[in-house]
N, CA, C and O atoms as a GROMACS GRO file, in nm:
protein
  208
    1MET      N    1   0.075  -0.099  -0.010
    1MET     CA    2  -0.012  -0.008   0.000
    1MET      C    3   0.081   0.100  -0.011
    1MET      O    4   0.196   0.101   0.031
    2CYS      N    5   0.011   0.207  -0.080
    2CYS     CA    6   0.122   0.342  -0.108
    2CYS      C    7   0.117   0.432   0.046
    2CYS      O    8   0.020   0.414   0.120
    3HIS      N    9   0.192   0.497   0.072
    3HIS     CA   10   0.172   0.578   0.214
    3HIS      C   11   0.064   0.697   0.175
    3HIS      O   12   0.018   0.759   0.272
    4THR      N   13   0.014   0.740   0.029
    4THR     CA   14  -0.101   0.854   0.068
    4THR      C   15  -0.218   0.782   0.070
    4THR      O   16  -0.314   0.859   0.075
    5GLU      N   17  -0.255   0.652   0.069
    5GLU     CA   18  -0.350   0.618   0.110
    5GLU      C   19  -0.431   0.600   0.198
    5GLU      O   20  -0.364   0.561   0.294
    6LEU      N   21  -0.574   0.604   0.238
    6LEU     CA   22  -0.574   0.620   0.362
    6LEU      C   23  -0.623   0.446   0.372
    6LEU      O   24  -0.706   0.409   0.288
    7ALA      N   25  -0.578   0.356   0.460
    7ALA     CA   26  -0.618   0.269   0.491
    7ALA      C   27  -0.756   0.226   0.627
    7ALA      O   28  -0.768   0.292   0.730
    8LEU      N   29  -0.841   0.107   0.593
    8LEU     CA   30  -0.946   0.111   0.684
    8LEU      C   31  -0.860   0.004   0.850
    8LEU      O   32  -0.790  -0.098   0.854
    9LEU      N   33  -0.908   0.083   0.944
    9LEU     CA   34  -0.874   0.031   1.068
    9LEU      C   35  -0.974  -0.037   1.147
    9LEU      O   36  -1.088   0.009   1.148
   10GLY      N   37  -0.943  -0.150   1.219
   10GLY     CA   38  -1.066  -0.188   1.309
   10GLY      C   39  -1.051  -0.118   1.462
   10GLY      O   40  -0.952  -0.143   1.530
   11ILE      N   41  -1.117  -0.062   1.493
   11ILE     CA   42  -1.150   0.031   1.613
   11ILE      C   43  -1.209  -0.066   1.732
   11ILE      O   44  -1.186  -0.010   1.840
   12ALA      N   45  -1.263  -0.166   1.747
   12ALA     CA   46  -1.357  -0.251   1.833
   12ALA      C   47  -1.304  -0.347   1.866
   12ALA      O   48  -1.214  -0.378   1.789
   13SER      N   49  -1.316  -0.414   1.949
   13SER     CA   50  -1.262  -0.551   1.948
   13SER      C   51  -1.335  -0.656   1.905
   13SER      O   52  -1.291  -0.760   1.855
   14ARG      N   53  -1.477  -0.618   1.929
   14ARG     CA   54  -1.577  -0.728   1.852
   14ARG      C   55  -1.697  -0.642   1.750
   14ARG      O   56  -1.725  -0.523   1.765
   15ALA      N   57  -1.741  -0.710   1.673
   15ALA     CA   58  -1.835  -0.610   1.598
   15ALA      C   59  -1.978  -0.638   1.682
   15ALA      O   60  -2.017  -0.740   1.740
   16LEU      N   61  -2.047  -0.496   1.663
   16LEU     CA   62  -2.134  -0.447   1.718
   16LEU      C   63  -2.261  -0.528   1.637
   16LEU      O   64  -2.269  -0.552   1.517
   17PRO      N   65  -2.356  -0.560   1.746
   17PRO     CA   66  -2.503  -0.625   1.682
   17PRO      C   67  -2.566  -0.538   1.560
   17PRO      O   68  -2.598  -0.419   1.573
   18GLY      N   69  -2.579  -0.609   1.446
   18GLY     CA   70  -2.633  -0.516   1.330
   18GLY      C   71  -2.543  -0.505   1.229
   18GLY      O   72  -2.584  -0.513   1.113
   19THR      N   73  -2.416  -0.487   1.254
   19THR     CA   74  -2.296  -0.484   1.142
   19THR      C   75  -2.313  -0.577   1.045
   19THR      O   76  -2.384  -0.677   1.056
   20VAL      N   77  -2.245  -0.543   0.945
   20VAL     CA   78  -2.215  -0.585   0.812
   20VAL      C   79  -2.042  -0.596   0.808
   20VAL      O   80  -1.964  -0.501   0.797
   21PRO      N   81  -2.005  -0.756   0.822
   21PRO     CA   82  -1.855  -0.683   0.821
   21PRO      C   83  -1.807  -0.670   0.679
   21PRO      O   84  -1.864  -0.744   0.598
   22VAL      N   85  -1.721  -0.596   0.638
   22VAL     CA   86  -1.670  -0.554   0.521
   22VAL      C   87  -1.586  -0.660   0.426
   22VAL      O   88  -1.539  -0.617   0.322
   23SER      N   89  -1.573  -0.758   0.451
   23SER     CA   90  -1.545  -0.887   0.422
   23SER      C   91  -1.670  -0.964   0.336
   23SER      O   92  -1.665  -1.051   0.249
   24ASP      N   93  -1.764  -0.906   0.390
   24ASP     CA   94  -1.922  -0.950   0.302
   24ASP      C   95  -1.935  -0.876   0.189
   24ASP      O   96  -2.040  -0.884   0.126
   25LEU      N   97  -1.857  -0.815   0.156
   25LEU     CA   98  -1.846  -0.704   0.057
   25LEU      C   99  -1.719  -0.734  -0.068
   25LEU      O  100  -1.695  -0.688  -0.179
   26GLY      N  101  -1.666  -0.821   0.007
   26GLY     CA  102  -1.529  -0.867  -0.082
   26GLY      C  103  -1.422  -0.815  -0.030
   26GLY      O  104  -1.315  -0.871  -0.054
   27LEU      N  105  -1.425  -0.706   0.048
   27LEU     CA  106  -1.297  -0.658   0.090
   27LEU      C  107  -1.230  -0.736   0.189
   27LEU      O  108  -1.281  -0.821   0.263
   28GLY      N  109  -1.088  -0.694   0.184
   28GLY     CA  110  -0.963  -0.783   0.258
   28GLY      C  111  -0.918  -0.722   0.365
   28GLY      O  112  -0.975  -0.613   0.358
   29ARG      N  113  -0.856  -0.720   0.456
   29ARG     CA  114  -0.764  -0.638   0.533
   29ARG      C  115  -0.665  -0.507   0.482
   29ARG      O  116  -0.634  -0.406   0.546
   30ASP      N  117  -0.633  -0.540   0.365
   30ASP     CA  118  -0.579  -0.427   0.306
   30ASP      C  119  -0.626  -0.328   0.220
   30ASP      O  120  -0.551  -0.259   0.151
   31ALA      N  121  -0.772  -0.316   0.221
   31ALA     CA  122  -0.865  -0.262   0.141
   31ALA      C  123  -0.838  -0.122   0.229
   31ALA      O  124  -0.815  -0.116   0.350
   32THR      N  125  -0.845  -0.030   0.150
   32THR     CA  126  -0.850   0.156   0.130
   32THR      C  127  -0.972   0.189   0.151
   32THR      O  128  -1.072   0.129   0.110
   33VAL      N  129  -0.968   0.293   0.218
   33VAL     CA  130  -1.074   0.376   0.182
   33VAL      C  131  -1.172   0.381   0.057
   33VAL      O  132  -1.288   0.344   0.043
   34GLY      N  133  -1.094   0.431  -0.015
   34GLY     CA  134  -1.122   0.437  -0.163
   34GLY      C  135  -1.167   0.259  -0.234
   34GLY      O  136  -1.239   0.256  -0.334
   35ASP      N  137  -1.144   0.194  -0.204
   35ASP     CA  138  -1.170   0.064  -0.245
   35ASP      C  139  -1.307   0.051  -0.130
   35ASP      O  140  -1.364  -0.051  -0.167
   36LEU      N  141  -1.367   0.098  -0.033
   36LEU     CA  142  -1.486   0.051   0.045
   36LEU      C  143  -1.553   0.160  -0.043
   36LEU      O  144  -1.659   0.130  -0.097
   37LEU      N  145  -1.501   0.282  -0.060
   37LEU     CA  146  -1.620   0.399  -0.136
   37LEU      C  147  -1.662   0.355  -0.277
   37LEU      O  148  -1.775   0.382  -0.317
   38LEU      N  149  -1.574   0.288  -0.353
   38LEU     CA  150  -1.582   0.204  -0.470
   38LEU      C  151  -1.725   0.120  -0.458
   38LEU      O  152  -1.829   0.136  -0.523
   39GLU      N  153  -1.698   0.030  -0.361
   39GLU     CA  154  -1.769  -0.088  -0.368
   39GLU      C  155  -1.892  -0.028  -0.309
   39GLU      O  156  -1.993  -0.082  -0.354
   40LEU      N  157  -1.920   0.072  -0.217
   40LEU     CA  158  -2.049   0.095  -0.191
   40LEU      C  159  -2.130   0.169  -0.288
   40LEU      O  160  -2.252   0.181  -0.272
   41SER      N  161  -2.067   0.219  -0.387
   41SER     CA  162  -2.112   0.318  -0.494
   41SER      C  163  -2.196   0.211  -0.581
   41SER      O  164  -2.287   0.248  -0.655
   42HIS      N  165  -2.157   0.071  -0.566
   42HIS     CA  166  -2.214  -0.046  -0.663
   42HIS      C  167  -2.350  -0.082  -0.578
   42HIS      O  168  -2.454  -0.128  -0.625
   43ARG      N  169  -2.328  -0.054  -0.462
   43ARG     CA  170  -2.432  -0.142  -0.359
   43ARG      C  171  -2.532  -0.028  -0.279
   43ARG      O  172  -2.520   0.095  -0.280
   44SER      N  173  -2.628  -0.106  -0.214
   44SER     CA  174  -2.687   0.000  -0.107
   44SER      C  175  -2.664  -0.112  -0.006
   44SER      O  176  -2.682  -0.234  -0.009
   45VAL      N  177  -2.628  -0.046   0.063
   45VAL     CA  178  -2.613  -0.106   0.236
   45VAL      C  179  -2.668  -0.053   0.322
   45VAL      O  180  -2.615   0.051   0.362
   46ALA      N  181  -2.782  -0.093   0.380
   46ALA     CA  182  -2.827  -0.029   0.481
   46ALA      C  183  -2.774  -0.040   0.671
   46ALA      O  184  -2.808   0.036   0.762
   47ALA      N  185  -2.696  -0.144   0.676
   47ALA     CA  186  -2.614  -0.147   0.815
   47ALA      C  187  -2.498  -0.102   0.805
   47ALA      O  188  -2.421  -0.073   0.713
   48PRO      N  189  -2.496  -0.099   0.964
   48PRO     CA  190  -2.341  -0.029   0.969
   48PRO      C  191  -2.257  -0.106   0.916
   48PRO      O  192  -2.299  -0.220   0.898
   49LEU      N  193  -2.121  -0.078   0.874
   49LEU     CA  194  -2.004  -0.161   0.864
   49LEU      C  195  -1.888  -0.233   0.972
   49LEU      O  196  -1.809  -0.180   1.051
   50ALA      N  197  -1.904  -0.324   0.951
   50ALA     CA  198  -1.767  -0.389   1.096
   50ALA      C  199  -1.655  -0.418   0.992
   50ALA      O  200  -1.672  -0.460   0.878
   51LEU      N  201  -1.548  -0.391   1.047
   51LEU     CA  202  -1.419  -0.427   0.945
   51LEU      C  203  -1.382  -0.582   1.056
   51LEU      O  204  -1.412  -0.601   1.174
   52GLY      N  205  -1.306  -0.671   0.956
   52GLY     CA  206  -1.285  -0.774   1.005
   52GLY      C  207  -1.315  -0.911   0.926
   52GLY      O  208  -1.292  -1.019   0.978
   0.00000   0.00000   0.00000
């Protein structure tokens, strides 16, 4: 990953109830914020997202 990209970082030790893991969107641990925005622009996600 380039140092000019924003990376997704987990901040909670466990997923909160009702969240959807970003892995369900096909994103891995090395995904960037841009990857997430691109994926969300092609889908409608009504639930909060959880990293992991």
